[in-house]
N, C-alpha and C positions, 0 to 999 in steps of 0.2 A: 213232968218227964214223958207221960203218955202223949201229951200234945206235941212235944218236940219230935217224938218218934213218928207220930202221925204225919207231921209236916214234912219230915225227911222222906217218908214213903211216897207221899203225894208228889213231891218234887222229882224223885227218881222216876216215878210212873209218868209224869209229864214229859220229862226229858226222853224217856223211852219212846213215848208216842211221837215226839219230834224226830228222833232218829229213825223210827219206823217209817214215818212219812217221807223223809228224805230218801231212804233206801228203796222204798216201794216206788216212788216217783222215778228214781234213777233206773230201776229194773224195768219199769213199764216203757220208758223211752228207749232203753237198750234193746228190749225185745222187739220193738217195732222196726228197728233199723239194723239189727245185727247181721242178718243174712246178706245185706247189701254193703256192709261196712268196708270190706276189702276193696271193692270196685270204686266206691266213693273216695276212699282215702287215696288210692292210686291216682285218680283223676285230679283231685283237688291239690295234692302235693306237687303235681307237675307245674302248677301255676306259680308265678312269683309271689312269695309270701303266702302261698296257699296253705302250707302246713301251719303257719302262725295263726291265720284266721280260723282254720279248722279247729285248732286247739282251743282258741278263745270261745268260739261259738258252741262247740260241743260241750265244753265245761259249763258254759252259761246255761245251756238247755237242760243237761242232766243233773246239774247242781252237785257235782262231785269231782273235784280235782284229783282226789285219791284214785277214783275209778279210772279217769282218763290217763293218769300217770302210769298206773298199773297196766292198763290195756296197751299203752304205748310200748312199754317194756316187753310185753308179751308179743306184740306184732313185730318188733325188732328181732326177737328170738326166732320167729317163724319166717322171717325174710320178707314180710309184706311191706315193712317200712325200712327205708335206708337210715343210716346213722344221722345224716344231715336233716332229713325230714322229721325224725323223732325229736331232735333238738328244737327245731322250729315249732313243733306241736307243743312241747313243754313250755316254751317261752310264751306261746299264746294262752296256754292253760293258766299261767300266772295272772293274766288279765281277766279271763273268763270266770275265775273263782271269786272275783270281787262282786259278781252279780248277786251272790247270796246276801251280802251286806245291804245291797239296794232293795232286794225283795223284803228282807226282814225289816228294814227301816220304813217300808211302806205299809207295814202291818196295821190292820184295823180290825175291829170286831166284826165288820161286815164282809171283808174279803174272803175269809175262811169259809163261812157258810155259803156264800155266793158261788164259789168255785166247786164246792162239794155238791151243791144242788145241780149246778150246770153240768158237772161231770156225770152225775147220775142220769140226768135227762138225755145226754148225748149217748150214753151206753145203751139206752133203751131204744134208740133209733135203729130200725131194721135195715142197716146199710153199712158199707165199709167204714164209714166215718165213726161208727160205734167204737172202734179200737182206740180212738182219741179220748174217749170218755174216762177211762181209768187214770191216765196221766193227769188230766184236768182235775179229777177227784182228789188225787194225792197231792196235787199242787195246792189245792184248798186246804187239805189236811195239814200241810206244813204250817200255814197261817193259824189254823184252828188250834193246833197243839201249842204254838207259841203263846197264845192267849192263856192257855192252861198254865204254862211255865210262869208267866208273869203273875198270875193270881196265886199260884202255889208258893212263890218266893216272897210274896208280900209280908207274911208274918216274920220272916227272918232277915228282912233287909236292914233292920236296925240292931240285929244281933251283934253284941260287942265283939265276940270271937271272930265272926265272919268279917266284920268291918276291919278288925285289927289285921287279919290275914291279907285281905284284899288291899288294904292301905299300903302294904309293903310293895305292891305292884306299881305304886306311883313312881318308884325308882325305875327308870327305863330298862336297865339291865334285868332286874327282877321280873318286870312285866313281860319282857321277851322270853325269859326262861319259863315263866308261868305258861305262856302261850305254847311253847314247844312241848313242855311236859304234859299239859292237859290234852293237847292234840294227839300226842303219841299214845296216851292211854285210851282216849275216846276213838281215835282213828278217823277223825272227821273234823277238818277245819271249819266246815259249814256249821256244825253244831257249836263249836267254840265261838264263832262269830255271832251266831244267834243268841247264845247265852250272854255274851259280853254286852250286846245291844239291849237285851232285856234288863240286865243289872244296871247299865248306864241310865236307862230310862227311869228306873226306880230310885236312882240316886245312891245306890250302894257303892258304885265306883264312879270316878270322874273321867273326863276325856284324856287326862294325863296317863291314866292306867290303861284305858281301853285301847288306845292306838298301839302301844308296845305289845300288848297281848295278842291282838289280831295279826300284827306283823310277825310275831314269834310263831304263830300258828302256821304261817307259810312254811317254816322249816320243819315243823312237826309233821305236817301232812305228807312229806316225802318219805317218811319212814316205811309206809306200806309198800311202796314200789321197791325200796331197798331190800325189804324182807323177801318179797316175791322174786326179785332178780337173783337171789342166792341159788335158785335151782335152775337158772338159765345160763346162757352163754356169757363169755367175758364181755362181749359187746353190749348185751342187755344190762349187765352189772354196771358198765360204764355209763350207760344212758341214765340209769337210776341214780348213780353217784353224781352225774352232771346236774340232774334236777335239784338235788340237795345243795350242790355247790352254788347254783344260780341263786337260790333263795338265801343262802348264808351270805354270799357276796352282796346281794341286794339289801339285806339288813345292815351290813357294814357301811354300804353307800348311804343309806337313808338315815342311819343312827345320828350322825352329827346334825342333821336337819329336822329332827323330830319337833323342835320348837317352831320352826318355819311351817312344817306340815300341819301342826295344830292351828297355827294362826290362819293359814289358808282355809282350813276346814271351818273355823269359827267365822271367818269373813264371808263365806258363801252360804252359810245356813245357821239358823238359830235352833234347829232341831238336832238334839244330841245324837240320835240314831243316824241322821243324814251326815253329820260331821264324821262319824266313824267310817261310813261308806265312802265319803270323799277322800279321807286320808288314806284309807286302804287302797282305793283305786289309783291314786297318785303314786303311792309307794310302789305298787306292783307294776305300774306302767313304766316308771323310771327304770326299774330293774330290767324289764323286758327290752325296752328301747336301748339301754346300755349294751346289752349282749347282742342285739341286732346290729348295732353300729360296729361292734368288734367281733362279728360273727366269724369271719375268716380266721383270724388268729386264735379264736377260741376253739374252733373246730380242728385247726392244725395241732394245737396243744393237746386236745383230747385224743386225736388220732395217734399222736406220738405216744401217748400214754398206753393206748390199747395195744399198739405194736410192741411196746416194751414188755407188757404183761404176757402177750402171746409168745414172744421170743424167750422170755424167762421160763415159761411153762414147758417149752421144748427141751 
């Protein structure tokens, strides 16, 4: 009993370190560029597909689709972003968020300590470049904490209760629901993706469960923006709702092809972690490309919706 309790505490502590690393990395990146954000956003979104690539790159760099979605909703509320630009950014965010899966899949016992030491050394340089030290340090901390999670979960990977619960996720619908619920609770799809890859690497779950869970996490991660938008304008609420709608429709589009998605991932890599990253990237890319193709009718329908809400409010 004591050993079980000790294992659970160690697991929670390891996950906490991972979350701390992600949040700290995100904050460090945000603090470096926040004061120039409005100007950069205005310039980039004026370019064709500028908002789309901005959303993808920004999410990949700060490792938080939740933060980017929430920030987008806030910028719409303040008038910095137009409705169209915000939609483009959200579609780009869908692709950028898959970078977490690639980073985690490349995890090794060497990468974490390497970036931690490198970040520390950069911070000690008496120059402007020193500000890059902390983001590099926390980037390494993410890898470092993942190794802790993997070690902490080793004793329970064969636990019959855990295996029985996770085995149910092999049903695609349940796997998607698991991904949604866990992400809503944790408020980070990055953490969910990281945990799924760790469990997959240990053999606790298989690829049939992993793919639906990470796809479901896409829907769960939009919950933060929905909550935040409640205190903003009707337009901001619609942007947050659109982000959720994109991911729900994306899951509906991909769902019939989960078998094909798995086969493609298996064909391109023998590494289980890479397979999740490949499937996750293809799924999100298909969703974003679908809405880019039908951008005009999508924007028209959404604008009609906001006009209806505003007219009703009067």
